[in-house]
N, C-alpha and C positions, 0 to 999 in steps of 0.2 A: 795494183792491189785494191784500192778503194772501189774500182768499178766491179771487181770480181765479188766483193763482199756485199755490194748494194743489192744485187738480185735476190740472194737468199733472205735478206732482211725484208725485202718487199713481199716475198712469198709468205714469210712468217707473219707479216702484218695483215695480209689478205686472209690467211687462215684464221688469225685471231678475230678479224672482223666478221668472218662467216660464223665462227663459233659464238661470238657475242650476240649476233643477230639471231642465231638459233636459240640461244639461251633466253633471250628476251621473248621470242615467240612462244617458247615453251612455258615461261612464267605466265604470259598473258593467257595462254590456253588453259593452264591450271586454274587461274583466277576465274576465267569465264566458266569453266566446268564446276568449280566449287561454289561460286556465288550466283551465277546467272542461269546457265542452261546445261542440261546433261542429256546425252543420247542413251536411248534404251532400245532393245530389240524385243519384239513380241514373240514369246516361245510357245504359247498355247492358244486355244480357241475360245477362252472364257469370255472374250469381249467381241466375238463375232456378232454381227457383220461390221460393226464399227471399226474394229481392228482385227486384222488377219495374221495368222502365223507368217512370219517373214517381213512384217512391217517394221520399219525402223523409225522411231519418233524422237522428237525433241521435247524435253520437259522444262517448263518455266519454273526455276527454283526460287526466284525472289518475290513472286507475286504474293505468296502467303507469309513472307518474312522468314526469319531464320531462328532455328532452335539452338540455343546455347547449351552444349552438353552439361549434364549434371544439374540442370535447372528446369523449372517449369515455365511454360509460356514461350512466346516468340517475340522477336524484336524486328523493327523496320517492316512491319507487314502492311501491304497496300490494301489487302482485302482478306477475308476468310473464305474457306471452301464453301461453295454454294451447292444447293441441290442441283444435280445434273452435271456438275464438274467431273471430268475424268482425272483421277489423281493416281500418282505413284507413291507408295508408302512402304515402310518396313513391315514385313509380314509378322504379325503378333506371335505366331507359333514358331517362327524360325527367323530371328533377326538377321541371319546371313542372306536372306532372300528379300527381293523387292517384288511387290505385287502391284497390279494396276486394276482398278475397278472404278465404278461410277458412284458418286455420292448420291444416296437416296434419302438419308435423314441427317439433319444437323441437330445440334444440341436443343433439346426441348421438344422436338418432333415426336409424335407417337406414330410408329410404323407398324402396319399390320398387313398380312398377306392372306387373301381369300381366293382359292382356286387360281393361283398364279397372278392375280391382279393385286398390285400394291396400292395400299391406302396410306396416306399421310394425314394425320389429324382428321381421319374419317372421310377424306375425299380421295377418290380414285386418281392415281397419278397418271398423267398422260405420258406415255413412253413409246414414241415412234421408233426409237432405236432398239427396242427389245427384239431378240431373236430366240425362237423356240425350236426344239427338235421336231421332226415331222410327227404325224399322228401316231404311227406305229411305234416309234421310239418313245414317245411320251407315254403311251399306254403301258409299255413294258418297264418303264423306269419311274413309276409313280412313287413318290417319297414324301416325307413330311415337309420337304422344301417348298411344296406348292401351297402350304398353309402355315401361317405363323400368328400366334396370339399377339394382341397389341403390346408393344414394348416402347417405352420412352427412352430417347437418346439422352444419356447423361451429359452434364457440362464437360466440355473439353474432349468430346468423343464424336465419332461419325459412324453412321450405318452405311455400308457400301455393298453393292451387288455388281455382278458381271452382266453385260448385255445379253450374253448367251445363257439365259436363265436355267436351262436344263443341264448345263455343263460348266457351272461356275462354283468354285469353292469360296464362299464369301461370308458376310456377316450373319447369314442365316445359320451357319455352322459354328463359327468360332467367335462371334460377338463383334465388339466395336473396334474401330481404329482410333488410337490416341492421336489427337491433333498434333502433338509434338513429334509423331513418327511420320508425318506427311513430308515427302521429299519435294513434291511440286505438282503442277498442273500440266497434263499432256496437252500440247497445242497444235502440233503439225506432224505429218508424215513426210520425212525427207527422202525416204527410199523404201522400196518394197520389192520382194522377190519371192517367187513361188518355187520352192525346191521340189515340190511334187511333180513338176514337169520334167524331171530328170536332170542328170548332170550334176556336177559339183564344182569345186574350185578348179579341178583339172580340166573341166569341159567348158572353157570360156566361150567357145563358139556357140553354145546354147544360151548364153546369158541374155541376148536381146529378146528371146522368146520367154524367158523366165521372169524378167523384170515386169512388174505391174506398173506400166508407165502412167496409167490413168490415176493411180493413187498418189503419185509423187506430188508433194505440195498441197495435199488435202488438209484443210484446217479441221481440227477435231472439235466437235460440240455434241 
C-alpha cells in the first residue's frame, strides 16, 4: 500500500512545484510591468517614420520616477523628460487612451511654429526626425497647425508633437501634457510587422515576409 500511495503524492508535489514556479514568474512579470518596463503597440502613423504602424516597443517606466495617485509630483526620478525624448502618456482628452509623441518643449520653454518650422526660445529646432506629407497633400491640407503664436510651457507641463507633423493630433490642438501623466520613455523596438502585406493571424506562412526584420532591436532617439 505505501508504494501505491507514494506515486500520487509525488505527482501532486510536482504539480504544486510547477504551480508555485508559475506564480512566482507571474508576480515577477507583474512587478516588472508595473515598475520597470511596459510593452506598447503603435496603432497610427503619427510618429512616422520614427515609428511605424505595427511596431511594438518597450517603454522605460522608471527613468522619470513614479507618480503616486492622488498626489502631485513624482518620486524616485532619475531624470526629467528632455526635449527630443519620445514619451508615452495618458491622453488628456481621454484618460482611457495612451498616446506617444516627442517632447518639443519643457517647462519654461517658449514654443513657436512658423511655416512648419518649430522655434524654441526664438531658435529654430533641428529636427532630422520630422516627416511631412508630400507636396500635393501638404497643399490640400493647409491648416493653422503650420503656424502657432509663441506660447510658454507652464511648470509641470510638456509640449509634445508627432514626428509626422501633417498627420499628428498633438499639443498644437489640445495643449500640454501634465508631467504626472507621463508613463515613460520609449527606448527600443522589440518587434515590427507590416499587416498591409496581407495575411492575418490565420496566414502564418506569410509572416516571414510581413515582419520588418531590420527594425527589430532599433533603439529609439
